[in-house]
C-alpha positions as CSV (number, residue, x, y, z in Angstrom):
1,M,-118.9,119.4,136.7
2,I,-119.2,120.6,140.3
3,E,-121.2,123.8,140.7
4,R,-120.9,126.1,143.7
5,V,-122.9,129.2,144.5
6,R,-121.7,132.1,146.7
7,A,-123.3,135.4,147.7
8,V,-122.0,138.9,148.1
9,L,-124.3,139.7,151.0
10,I,-124.9,143.4,151.5
11,T,-126.5,144.5,154.7
12,A,-128.8,147.5,155.3
13,D,-125.8,149.3,156.7
14,E,-124.0,148.9,153.4
15,T,-121.4,146.4,154.8
16,M,-120.7,143.0,153.4
17,L,-120.9,139.7,155.3
18,V,-117.9,137.4,155.0
19,I,-116.7,134.3,156.8
20,R,-113.3,134.3,158.3
21,R,-111.8,130.8,158.0
22,T,-109.2,129.7,160.5
23,R,-107.7,126.2,159.9
24,P,-104.7,124.5,161.5
25,G,-101.5,125.2,159.6
26,I,-103.1,127.6,157.1
27,P,-103.0,131.4,157.3
28,E,-106.5,132.8,157.9
29,Y,-108.6,133.8,154.9
30,W,-112.1,134.9,154.2
31,V,-114.8,133.5,151.9
32,L,-118.3,134.5,150.8
33,P,-121.2,132.4,152.2
34,G,-122.3,129.6,149.9
35,G,-121.5,126.1,148.9
36,G,-122.2,123.3,146.5
37,V,-125.3,122.9,144.4
38,E,-127.0,119.6,145.4
39,P,-129.1,117.3,143.2
40,C,-132.2,118.1,145.4
41,D,-131.9,121.8,144.8
42,A,-134.5,123.1,142.3
43,S,-132.2,125.8,141.0
44,R,-128.8,127.5,141.6
45,E,-130.7,130.2,143.4
46,A,-132.5,127.6,145.6
47,A,-129.1,126.2,146.4
48,L,-127.9,129.6,147.4
49,H,-130.9,130.2,149.7
50,R,-130.3,126.8,151.3
51,E,-126.6,127.6,151.9
52,I,-127.3,131.0,153.3
53,H,-129.8,129.4,155.7
54,E,-127.3,126.6,156.7
55,E,-124.2,128.9,157.1
56,I,-125.7,132.0,158.8
57,A,-129.4,131.1,159.5
58,G,-130.1,133.9,157.0
59,K,-132.6,135.0,154.5
60,A,-131.6,137.1,151.5
61,D,-133.0,138.7,148.4
62,I,-130.9,137.7,145.4
63,I,-130.5,140.6,143.1
64,R,-128.5,139.2,140.2
65,L,-125.6,137.0,139.0
66,L,-122.5,139.0,139.5
67,H,-119.6,136.8,138.2
68,T,-118.9,133.2,137.1
69,M,-115.6,131.4,137.4
70,E,-115.0,128.2,135.6
71,S,-112.2,125.6,135.6
72,D,-112.1,122.1,134.1
73,D,-114.1,120.5,136.8
74,E,-115.8,123.3,138.7
75,R,-118.0,126.3,138.1
76,Q,-118.5,128.9,140.8
77,L,-121.4,131.4,140.5
78,F,-121.3,134.6,142.6
79,Y,-124.5,136.4,143.2
80,L,-125.2,139.9,144.5
81,A,-127.8,139.8,147.3
82,R,-129.3,141.9,150.0
83,I,-129.2,140.1,153.3
84,V,-132.4,140.5,155.3
85,T,-131.8,138.5,158.4
86,W,-129.0,136.4,159.8
87,S,-127.9,134.7,163.1
88,F,-124.6,133.0,163.3
89,D,-125.7,131.2,166.5
90,D,-128.4,129.2,164.6
91,R,-126.3,127.9,161.7
92,T,-127.0,124.3,160.7
93,G,-124.6,123.3,158.0
94,P,-122.8,120.0,158.1
95,E,-119.4,121.7,158.0
96,F,-119.8,123.0,161.5
97,S,-119.9,119.6,163.1
98,A,-117.1,118.0,161.0
99,E,-113.8,117.4,162.8
100,G,-110.8,119.3,161.5
101,R,-112.7,121.9,159.5
102,G,-111.5,124.8,161.6
103,E,-113.4,127.9,162.6
104,Y,-116.0,129.9,160.6
105,A,-116.4,133.4,162.0
106,L,-119.0,135.7,160.5
107,E,-117.8,139.3,160.1
108,E,-119.1,142.5,158.6
109,I,-116.6,144.5,156.6
110,P,-117.1,147.9,155.0
111,L,-118.2,147.7,151.3
112,T,-115.2,149.6,150.2
113,V,-111.9,148.9,148.4
114,E,-110.2,149.5,151.7
115,G,-112.5,147.0,153.4
116,L,-111.6,144.4,150.9
117,D,-107.9,145.2,151.1
118,G,-108.0,144.6,154.8
119,I,-108.9,140.9,154.3
120,D,-107.5,138.0,152.3
121,L,-110.8,137.2,150.4
122,K,-110.7,133.9,148.4
123,P,-110.7,133.3,145.6
124,E,-108.6,136.3,144.6
125,E,-110.6,136.7,141.3
126,I,-113.8,137.6,143.1
127,A,-111.9,140.0,145.3
128,H,-110.6,141.7,142.1
129,V,-114.1,141.8,140.6
130,L,-115.5,143.3,143.8
131,R,-112.8,146.0,143.9
132,G,-113.6,146.9,140.3
133,A,-117.4,147.0,140.9
134,I,-117.0,149.1,144.1
135,S,-114.6,151.5,142.3
136,A,-117.1,151.8,139.4
137,G,-120.0,152.3,141.9
138,S,-121.9,149.4,140.4
139,L,-122.7,147.6,143.6
140,G,-124.3,150.3,145.8
141,G,-127.1,151.3,143.4
142,E,-128.0,147.7,142.5
143,A,-127.8,146.6,146.1
144,S,-130.5,148.9,147.2
145,L,-133.1,147.4,144.8
């Protein structure tokens, strides 16, 4: 089974970092930073730290596992994290040099239901989970830990 890790990265300004994906022939959409767990990764959390470093040259404090999605051949784990530093100019992931992968634009959106409603966050299930958590007030207090 393929495992992927992604992070809900909350900034000091209580915004969330997302990546706007633009690919030829596909309407733009947004994803959370992250990627596949590799055999060399010591843990899922280590994989997430590596992916955050590759995708946004960032460092984050992982707070907790927020949600898991599973299908027949893939498991995605979504973590809540506080982003400490980032620089989109210094990203190093292999996806940025691959032809035909489209654009990856880092954006900050308000950590509100309205902020989420203004983007097409994929997968829809995590967007739904985040809307519920924001409405219940269960992200803000934990994110400040």
